[in-house]
MIDOLUM-706146 format. One line per field, with one value per atom (N, C-alpha, C): z, y, x; chain; residue in three letters. Coordinates in Angstrom, 2 decimals. Atoms other than C-alpha are relative to their C-alpha. Example, Ala and Ser with C-alpha at 12.3 -4.5 7.8 and 13.67 -1.06 7.14 Angstrom:
# residues 2
Z	c(0.00  7.80  0.00  -0.06  7.14  0.73)
Y	c(-1.19  -4.50  1.20  -1.19  -1.06  1.09)
X	c(0.89  12.30  0.90  -0.82  13.67  -0.77)
chain	c(A  A  A  A  A  A)
resn	c(ALA  ALA  ALA  SER  SER  SER)
***
This chain:
# residues 75
Z	c(-0.56  -175.51  1.46  -1.21  -172.67  0.94  -0.70  -170.84  0.58  -0.09  -171.33  0.73  -0.24  -170.55  1.48  -1.34  -167.21  0.84  -1.40  -165.71  -0.50  -0.58  -166.64  0.16  -0.24  -166.40  0.85  -0.98  -164.25  0.59  -2.02  -162.01  0.86  -0.56  -161.23  0.70  -0.53  -160.10  1.44  -0.88  -158.04  0.97  -0.65  -156.74  1.10  -1.17  -154.99  0.63  -0.67  -153.56  0.95  -0.71  -152.13  0.93  -1.03  -150.51  0.90  -1.69  -149.08  1.02  -0.81  -147.73  1.11  -0.74  -146.06  1.10  -1.21  -144.71  0.86  -1.04  -142.98  -0.64  0.69  -145.55  -0.21  0.75  -147.28  0.84  -0.45  -145.76  -0.47  0.62  -146.88  -0.87  0.94  -149.89  -0.94  1.60  -153.66  -0.46  0.65  -154.90  -1.97  1.37  -158.62  -0.46  -0.02  -158.40  0.59  -0.54  -156.57  -1.45  0.90  -159.30  -1.43  1.36  -162.27  0.50  0.20  -160.49  -0.21  0.13  -160.06  -1.66  1.61  -163.99  -0.60  0.97  -164.74  0.36  -0.35  -162.80  -1.52  1.11  -165.23  -1.29  1.42  -168.77  -0.87  0.88  -169.51  -0.65  0.70  -169.61  -1.03  0.86  -171.51  -1.30  1.48  -174.71  0.18  0.06  -176.18  -0.39  -0.51  -176.24  0.91  -1.01  -173.05  0.83  -0.94  -172.28  0.51  0.13  -173.04  1.83  -1.31  -169.74  1.23  -1.66  -167.04  -0.18  0.14  -165.45  -0.20  -0.49  -164.82  0.03  -0.27  -165.05  1.57  -1.37  -161.36  0.64  -1.47  -159.87  -0.87  0.38  -161.89  0.33  -0.57  -160.90  1.57  -1.76  -156.79  -0.04  0.18  -157.33  0.17  0.29  -158.44  0.72  -1.51  -155.69  1.04  -1.56  -153.00  0.18  0.71  -154.66  1.01  -0.25  -154.90  1.90  -0.98  -151.14  0.96  -0.78  -149.26  -0.01  0.64  -150.55  -0.50  0.40  -151.76  1.25  -1.32  -148.52  0.80  -0.56  -146.60  1.70  -1.25  -142.98  1.09)
Y	c(0.30  -49.99  -0.71  1.07  -52.15  0.76  -1.06  -49.36  0.71  -0.92  -47.16  -1.10  0.64  -50.06  -0.51  -0.11  -51.01  0.93  -1.25  -47.39  -0.19  -0.82  -46.49  -1.37  1.06  -49.90  -0.87  1.43  -52.79  1.08  -0.80  -49.82  0.66  -0.38  -48.45  -1.35  0.80  -51.91  -0.27  -0.22  -51.93  0.67  -0.86  -49.02  -0.23  0.26  -49.89  -1.09  0.83  -52.77  0.09  -0.65  -51.30  1.07  -0.99  -48.74  -1.18  0.61  -51.47  -0.79  0.90  -53.41  1.15  -1.53  -49.50  -0.09  -0.27  -48.92  -1.03  1.42  -52.34  -0.60  0.50  -53.22  -1.60  0.79  -56.00  -0.64  0.69  -58.64  0.69  -0.27  -58.32  -0.78  0.90  -59.57  0.30  -0.54  -59.59  0.37  -0.93  -56.63  -0.37  0.48  -57.65  -1.35  1.30  -61.25  0.15  -0.86  -59.93  0.55  -0.68  -57.75  -1.03  0.43  -60.61  -1.20  0.72  -62.66  0.53  -1.08  -60.20  -0.26  -0.84  -59.57  -1.46  1.30  -63.27  -0.62  0.66  -64.08  1.43  -0.56  -61.16  0.22  -0.12  -61.68  -0.62  0.76  -64.04  0.63  -0.75  -61.72  1.09  -1.25  -59.00  -0.48  0.80  -61.61  0.41  0.03  -61.04  -1.20  1.91  -65.11  0.09  0.90  -65.21  1.63  -0.75  -62.41  -0.61  0.43  -64.53  -1.25  0.56  -66.34  0.15  -0.74  -63.81  0.41  -0.23  -63.58  1.55  -0.49  -60.77  1.61  -0.83  -57.58  0.04  -0.15  -56.49  -1.22  1.06  -59.73  -1.14  0.71  -61.28  0.54  -0.94  -58.25  -0.57  0.36  -59.02  -1.12  1.57  -62.54  -0.07  -0.08  -62.26  0.79  -0.62  -59.24  -0.97  0.79  -61.33  -1.04  0.49  -64.39  0.35  -1.27  -62.12  -0.13  -0.65  -60.29  -1.06  0.98  -63.21  -1.40  1.48  -66.50  -0.65  0.50  -68.64  -1.54  1.27  -71.58  0.19  -0.04  -71.46  -0.10  -0.06  -70.36  -1.54)
X	c(1.08  154.62  0.13  -0.16  155.87  -0.26  0.12  156.64  -1.20  1.02  153.63  -0.83  0.77  151.42  -0.02  -0.84  153.55  -0.48  0.24  152.92  -1.50  1.48  149.69  -1.28  0.70  148.08  0.37  -0.59  149.86  0.43  -0.13  151.78  -1.53  1.12  148.79  -1.27  1.17  146.78  0.51  -0.97  150.38  0.15  -0.16  150.12  -0.79  1.85  146.11  0.36  -0.70  147.75  0.89  -0.77  150.19  -0.48  0.65  148.48  -1.15  1.02  145.67  1.05  -1.20  149.34  0.56  -0.42  150.26  -0.90  1.17  146.84  -0.66  0.44  146.45  -1.09  1.14  143.45  -0.12  -0.68  145.53  0.99  -1.77  148.19  1.02  -1.44  151.95  -0.43  0.09  152.23  0.71  -1.04  154.46  -1.53  0.25  152.64  -0.46  0.66  152.87  0.07  0.77  152.15  -1.26  1.83  148.87  -0.27  0.32  148.34  -0.39  0.74  148.74  -0.40  1.30  146.82  -1.07  1.44  143.82  -0.05  0.59  144.46  -0.35  0.96  143.81  -0.80  1.35  141.25  -1.45  0.82  140.02  -0.53  0.60  140.90  -0.87  0.50  138.73  -1.16  0.93  136.22  -0.05  -0.28  137.68  -0.34  0.25  137.10  -2.06  1.48  133.37  -0.79  0.59  132.69  0.29  1.20  132.66  -1.09  1.24  130.29  -1.34  1.23  127.43  -0.29  0.35  128.61  -0.31  -0.03  128.12  -1.71  1.10  125.08  -0.46  0.45  125.14  1.82  -1.51  128.73  0.40  -0.17  128.27  -0.52  0.16  127.41  1.02  -1.66  130.86  0.81  -1.16  132.68  -0.19  -0.19  131.61  0.17  -0.32  132.00  1.86  -0.76  135.13  1.10  -0.51  136.64  -0.28  -0.05  135.41  0.71  -0.96  137.20  1.35  -0.93  140.29  0.94  -0.16  139.74  0.10  0.06  138.49  -0.18  -0.70  139.36  -2.00  1.50  136.44  -0.50  0.36  136.62  -0.70  1.62  133.50  0.53  -0.70  134.01  0.00)
chain	c(A  A  A  A  A  A  A  A  A  A  A  A  A  A  A  A  A  A  A  A  A  A  A  A  A  A  A  A  A  A  A  A  A  A  A  A  A  A  A  A  A  A  A  A  A  A  A  A  A  A  A  A  A  A  A  A  A  A  A  A  A  A  A  A  A  A  A  A  A  A  A  A  A  A  A  A  A  A  A  A  A  A  A  A  A  A  A  A  A  A  A  A  A  A  A  A  A  A  A  A  A  A  A  A  A  A  A  A  A  A  A  A  A  A  A  A  A  A  A  A  A  A  A  A  A  A  A  A  A  A  A  A  A  A  A  A  A  A  A  A  A  A  A  A  A  A  A  A  A  A  A  A  A  A  A  A  A  A  A  A  A  A  A  A  A  A  A  A  A  A  A  A  A  A  A  A  A  A  A  A  A  A  A  A  A  A  A  A  A  A  A  A  A  A  A  A  A  A  A  A  A  A  A  A  A  A  A  A  A  A  A  A  A  A  A  A  A  A  A  A  A  A  A  A  A)
resn	c(PHE  PHE  PHE  SER  SER  SER  ARG  ARG  ARG  ILE  ILE  ILE  TYR  TYR  TYR  HIS  HIS  HIS  GLU  GLU  GLU  LYS  LYS  LYS  PHE  PHE  PHE  ILE  ILE  ILE  GLY  GLY  GLY  GLN  GLN  GLN  ILE  ILE  ILE  GLU  GLU  GLU  ALA  ALA  ALA  ILE  ILE  ILE  ILE  ILE  ILE  ALA  ALA  ALA  GLU  GLU  GLU  GLY  GLY  GLY  ILE  ILE  ILE  GLN  GLN  GLN  SER  SER  SER  GLY  GLY  GLY  GLU  GLU  GLU  LEU  LEU  LEU  ARG  ARG  ARG  SER  SER  SER  MET  MET  MET  ASN  ASN  ASN  THR  THR  THR  SER  SER  SER  LEU  LEU  LEU  ALA  ALA  ALA  THR  THR  THR  TRP  TRP  TRP  LEU  LEU  LEU  LEU  LEU  LEU  LEU  LEU  LEU  GLY  GLY  GLY  MET  MET  MET  MET  MET  MET  TYR  TYR  TYR  PRO  PRO  PRO  PHE  PHE  PHE  PHE  PHE  PHE  TYR  TYR  TYR  ALA  ALA  ALA  ALA  ALA  ALA  HIS  HIS  HIS  ALA  ALA  ALA  GLY  GLY  GLY  GLU  GLU  GLU  MET  MET  MET  THR  THR  THR  SER  SER  SER  PHE  PHE  PHE  ASP  ASP  ASP  GLU  GLU  GLU  THR  THR  THR  THR  THR  THR  ASP  ASP  ASP  LEU  LEU  LEU  MET  MET  MET  LEU  LEU  LEU  ALA  ALA  ALA  ILE  ILE  ILE  PHE  PHE  PHE  PHE  PHE  PHE  ASP  ASP  ASP  GLY  GLY  GLY  ALA  ALA  ALA  ALA  ALA  ALA  GLY  GLY  GLY  SER  SER  SER)
***
């Protein structure tokens, strides 16, 4: 299970991040660590108990990705 989970899920996310690095869209970083950081942001929302905390799926997703890719600091 662990190998398949990595190949089909974790490995796919790592590959997307690696492609972003290669294309210059993302800065150089440890793709494995970046993958787990992104997943760490996502995991709480996989549980039904947290579903009521989201104002909307789109708003939650947009904010999560903005913080992951752009940070939360003001300009």
